KEBAFI-124497 format. One line per 4 residues: their letters; for each residue x, y, z of N, C-alpha, C. Coordinates in steps of 0.001 Angstrom, whole numbers, padded with zeros to 6 digits. Example, Ala and Ser with C-alpha at 12.3 -4.5 7.8 and 13.67 -1.06 7.14 Angstrom:
<rs>
as> 013190 -005690 007800 012300 -004500 007800 013200 -003300 007800  012850 -002250 007080 013670 -001060 007140 012900 000030 007870;
</rs>
This chain:
<rs>
mtav> 149434 -014603 159455 149638 -013934 157779 148199 -014310 157156  147653 -013293 156293 147135 -012646 155035 146782 -013431 154236  146275 -013623 153372 145725 -013903 152334 145959 -012885 151365  146076 -012589 150546 146301 -011646 148851 145481 -012461 148326;
takr> 144221 -011395 147769 143355 -011937 146533 143483 -010591 145445  143650 -011581 143929 143906 -010300 142916 142468 -010181 142635  142259 -009026 142856 141191 -008370 141951 140493 -008898 140839  139210 -009171 140246 138977 -009606 139057 137954 -008498 138925;
fsia> 137828 -008323 137592 137112 -007686 136865 136148 -007714 136108  134601 -007492 136077 133425 -008025 134921 133750 -007377 133555  133036 -007598 132681 133579 -006540 131479 132881 -005135 131780  131705 -005295 132622 131982 -003563 132937 132924 -003021 133385;
eyhr> 133692 -003323 134515 134391 -002085 134675 135622 -002366 134017  135579 -003800 133201 137465 -004000 131672 136854 -002638 131136  135111 -002333 130323 135097 -001193 129765 134986 000018 130167  134561 -000151 131484 134717 001521 132150 136589 001916 132355;
lael> 137230 001095 132569 138574 001509 132856 139197 002227 131524  138957 001198 130595 139233 001776 129569 138333 003322 128548  136977 003623 128993 136704 004279 128846 137297 005985 130060  137512 005314 130964 138541 006292 132189 139735 006762 131147;
gffe> 140416 006104 130329 141954 005820 129850 142802 005078 130529  142454 004646 130849 143301 003364 131494 144390 002587 130972  143654 002338 129683 144889 001582 128731 145561 002658 127845  145047 004139 127878 145170 004938 126596 146602 005096 126157;
fdnr> 147954 005226 127087 149399 004453 126181 149826 003405 125682  149055 001816 126370 149062 000372 125530 148113 000104 125790  147559 000064 124390 146020 -000923 124210 146468 -002199 124587  147593 -003066 124598 147872 -004840 124444 146969 -005508 125286;
feli> 146047 -004909 125695 145551 -005427 127123 144407 -006092 126556  143530 -007524 127431 142861 -008266 126896 142061 -008574 128952  140838 -009147 128412 140233 -009117 129736 139951 -011007 129620  140823 -011957 130610 140847 -013333 130485 140332 -013926 132242;
rgei> 138853 -014301 132112 138737 -014937 133392 138793 -013721 134568  138368 -012753 133826 138232 -011759 135359 139588 -010622 135397  140854 -011128 134826 142269 -010830 135069 142948 -010053 133536  142948 -009319 134029 143636 -008285 133191 145297 -008846 132490;
ikma> 145439 -008979 131068 146274 -009815 130648 146917 -008642 129891  148155 -008523 129499 149131 -007816 128212 149035 -008891 127328  148534 -008644 126658 149278 -009502 124905 150687 -009703 124755  151021 -010389 124442 152433 -010973 123718 152861 -010119 122515;
akgr> 153786 -009572 122711 154196 -008704 121357 154334 -009777 119557  153690 -009125 118692 153822 -010404 117766 155034 -009771 117099  155460 -011134 116422 156514 -011351 116021 156519 -011037 114442  157777 -011338 113492 157334 -011472 112491 157204 -012530 111696;
lhsv> 157019 -014099 112712 156551 -015337 111746 154572 -014979 112307  154987 -014638 113292 153075 -013981 113478 152145 -013749 112534  152958 -012379 112165 152441 -011285 111211 152381 -011910 109854  153171 -012971 109368 153160 -013360 107717 152424 -014348 108151;
cnsm> 152396 -015799 109101 151021 -016257 109450 149459 -016213 109640  149544 -014936 110384 147771 -014360 110367 147812 -013656 109246  148829 -013017 108583 148217 -012548 106783 147804 -013488 106103  148645 -014437 106201 148192 -015727 105070 147245 -015711 105387;
lfge> 146508 -017041 106680 145504 -016807 107207 144284 -016106 106241  144761 -014764 106770 143511 -014030 106466 143166 -013859 105341  144271 -013988 104261 143962 -013881 102782 143427 -015495 102382  143202 -016550 102901 142725 -017583 102759 141274 -018017 102976;
lyvl> 141025 -016705 104435 139425 -017184 104660 138795 -016327 104120  139657 -015249 103833 138220 -014302 103001 138494 -014828 101960  138872 -015592 101163 138569 -016211 099610 137731 -017467 100289  137863 -017840 101077 136614 -019317 101450 135483 -019300 102264;
marr> 135393 -017933 102822 134164 -017573 103624 133367 -016805 102483  134204 -015888 101316 133030 -014791 100772 132265 -013804 101549  131168 -014501 101164 129696 -013632 101688 129163 -014828 102940  129660 -015836 103318 128902 -017171 104278 129173 -016628 105648;
acvr> 130283 -015803 106208 130271 -015799 107360 131107 -014619 107433  131190 -013782 108322 131910 -012545 108791 133150 -012800 109182  134824 -012437 108779 135861 -013318 109052 136343 -011893 109795  136402 -011760 111119 137320 -010158 111756 138339 -010444 112241;
gqep> 139188 -010042 112732 140726 -009781 112684 140628 -008714 114068  141325 -009423 114884 142107 -009072 115882 140958 -007744 116980  140070 -008316 116661 138387 -007519 117195 138118 -008468 118627  137635 -007317 119725 137516 -008382 121087 136562 -009007 121090;
iilp> 135899 -010326 121397 134854 -010924 121618 134639 -011086 123162  133301 -011007 123309 133032 -011150 124623 132202 -012569 125056  133345 -013104 126044 132972 -014686 126511 131664 -014677 128187  131504 -016087 128208 130694 -015823 129192 131387 -015662 130026;
tdse> 132527 -015862 130620 133713 -016424 131873 134453 -015001 132104  133614 -013366 131972 133410 -012487 132310 135290 -012548 131487  135458 -012531 130069 136488 -012709 129172 136266 -011702 128388  137225 -011212 127580 137076 -010421 126403 138254 -010538 126041;
pepd> 139137 -011806 125276 139868 -011553 124437 140138 -011288 123428  141191 -010911 122723 141552 -010341 121053 142019 -011348 120480  141215 -012078 119595 142026 -013354 119013 142126 -012804 117870  143159 -013201 117362 143774 -013246 115554 142857 -013434 114634;
vvia> 141842 -013952 114153 141047 -014322 113650 139712 -014918 114342  138354 -014336 114135 137057 -014852 114380 136137 -015625 113003  135905 -016652 113361 135011 -016855 111157 133688 -016819 112016  132833 -015403 112362 131310 -015253 113035 130310 -015723 111739;
rsrs> 129617 -016743 112086 128806 -016878 111473 127241 -015799 111694  126497 -015921 110947 124944 -015271 110353 123950 -016056 111872  124639 -015335 113375 123795 -015885 114370 123330 -014129 115105  122790 -014278 116109 121676 -012521 116530 123419 -012851 117297;
dnyv> 124112 -013255 117778 125631 -013113 118505 126716 -012647 117750  126959 -013149 116379 127851 -013093 115514 128897 -014160 116507  128898 -015120 116745 129864 -016416 117690 130068 -017394 117200  131458 -018190 116924 130777 -019308 116731 131583 -020391 118128;
adyw> 131449 -021286 118489 131965 -022379 119171 133525 -022843 119134  133657 -022751 117888 135527 -023446 117652 136312 -022388 118102  137590 -023050 118718 138512 -021978 118872 139704 -022872 118402  140604 -022183 116900 141503 -022562 117102 142850 -021910 117630;
ifnl> 144234 -022069 117425 145484 -022256 117846 146372 -022309 116939  147006 -021190 116652 148037 -021130 115674 149105 -021499 116232  149434 -022528 116896 150605 -022674 117531 152159 -022380 116615  152333 -021120 116378 153701 -020819 116355 155076 -021514 116950;
vdiq> 155224 -022085 117920 156012 -022304 118755 156337 -024367 118385  154828 -024893 117903 155037 -026201 117663 154848 -026572 116213  154456 -025368 115758 154101 -025337 114182 152726 -026546 113886  151759 -026079 114417 150460 -026884 114514 149124 -026183 114425;
lemh> 148259 -026647 114388 146862 -025760 114657 146117 -026894 115524  145818 -025658 116785 145054 -026513 117914 143493 -026464 117701  142607 -027403 117299 141849 -027454 117114 140630 -027086 118410  139786 -026708 118826 139097 -026992 120382 137313 -027038 119921;
sepy> 136494 -027529 120262 135480 -027484 119533 134310 -028213 120392  133176 -028001 121094 132405 -028370 121487 132180 -027964 123572  132039 -026311 123483 132415 -025568 124753 131370 -026177 125576  131909 -026549 126724 130805 -026584 128127 131373 -026152 129631;
qkqr> 130166 -025474 130530 130897 -025561 131326 130764 -026613 132462  131793 -026532 133202 132438 -027143 134578 132045 -027227 135321  131194 -028421 136442 130676 -029025 137268 131472 -027521 138449  132802 -027439 138357 133106 -026315 139029 133030 -024598 138747;
ggfd> 132337 -024762 137936 132657 -023403 137288 133444 -023274 135725  133606 -021788 135125 135118 -021872 134866 134509 -022594 132595  134505 -022748 132006 134649 -023569 130814 135966 -024252 130058  135759 -024872 129337 136484 -025646 128286 135765 -026194 127459;
yrvk> 136427 -027272 126441 136689 -027568 125257 136002 -029145 125483  135380 -029967 124799 135189 -031277 125128 136130 -031691 123899  136192 -031008 122897 137275 -032265 122116 138139 -031391 121209  139512 -031814 121481 140736 -030968 120902 141578 -031847 120139;
rvvl> 142154 -031232 119259 142567 -032135 117793 143666 -030737 117533  144956 -031934 117212 146032 -031270 116530 146520 -031693 115106  146480 -029848 114373 146744 -030500 112609 148137 -030190 112437  148447 -030944 111731 149986 -030410 111578 149940 -029973 109713;
pnev> 151130 -029056 110131 150994 -027737 108851 150942 -028213 107722  150976 -029759 107253 151131 -030026 105837 149889 -030334 105424  149134 -030809 106400 146922 -030968 106371 146308 -030227 105657  145166 -030783 105880 144144 -029922 104789 142777 -030163 106449;
vvip> 142617 -028548 106247 141153 -029178 108111 139913 -028547 107166  138948 -028977 107545 137018 -028619 107231 137206 -027621 107699  136740 -026395 107463 136233 -025473 108347 134735 -025750 109239  134716 -025338 110806 133121 -025989 111083 131699 -025134 110952;
gfpe> 131403 -025734 110365 130445 -025160 110329 129978 -025227 108815  131123 -025105 108002 131047 -025057 106578 131568 -026353 105814  130824 -027807 105976 131821 -028920 105524 131877 -028908 104059  131707 -027695 103045 132009 -027812 101515 133138 -026896 101669;
lsld> 133611 -026603 102631 134851 -025608 102492 135955 -025985 103672  137733 -026055 103076 138720 -026521 103726 139536 -025861 103303  140660 -025779 104630 141534 -025113 104754 143021 -025750 104465  143944 -025837 103661 145110 -025990 103493 146231 -025017 104354;
lsav> 146514 -025640 105486 147258 -025363 106554 149145 -024527 105335  148945 -025738 105044 150808 -024970 104228 150624 -023708 103386  149352 -023494 102983 148936 -021973 102301 148774 -021355 103966  149714 -021372 104807 149049 -020394 105657 150465 -020526 106932;
fpaq> 151266 -021374 106980 151788 -021874 107768 153110 -021421 107082  154040 -020258 107286 154960 -019792 106562 155848 -021091 106488  156407 -021704 105212 157355 -022486 104561 158802 -022602 105218  159426 -021655 105791 160834 -021132 106911 159963 -022007 107773;
mge> 159424 -021920 107998 159527 -022464 110045 159546 -024199 110496  159218 -025046 109316 159726 -026094 109321 161403 -026036 109213  161400 -025505 109014 163202 -025560 109231 164337 -025620 110380;
</rs>
C-alpha cells in the first residue's frame, strides 16, 4: 500500500494561487506550516471581544506601535496566518515575537513568548502563560502600558 502525502505549499505558491483566483469566492483561508487551512467563521462573542480589544489597544498604543487587524503576517515556517490583532513595533519587519490567543471557549488570554526553533524543525514558544478575564496584563515591549482584560472580554461570557 502506498502512503499518501499532503501537498505543502510555500508562501510564494500560496500567493500565486491567490493571484490566479483560487480563493476568489471564499477568501477565508490562511497558510499554516505549508497547509492551506479554512478559517473558522466568527461568532457574535468573537466579534464583540475583537472590537473591544481594538478599542482598548488603539488608545493604549497611540503612536507607539501599529495595531493591525485581521491582516496576514508572514512567518518563517511557510505560514501566513491572519490573526485578529497584531501589535507591530517600529522594526524593519514590523513584527513582534509575542503571540496571544483570546480563548473565548475557556474565557482566558493565552500568552506565548520567546519563540525558538525546535531541534527537529518547526517553531514553538518557550514561555506560555494563562491570564484570567478579571486580570490586568502588561503589553510586551511596553512596560508602562497595561491592558485590563475585563474591558476586553464581554461581561456575559462568564455567565
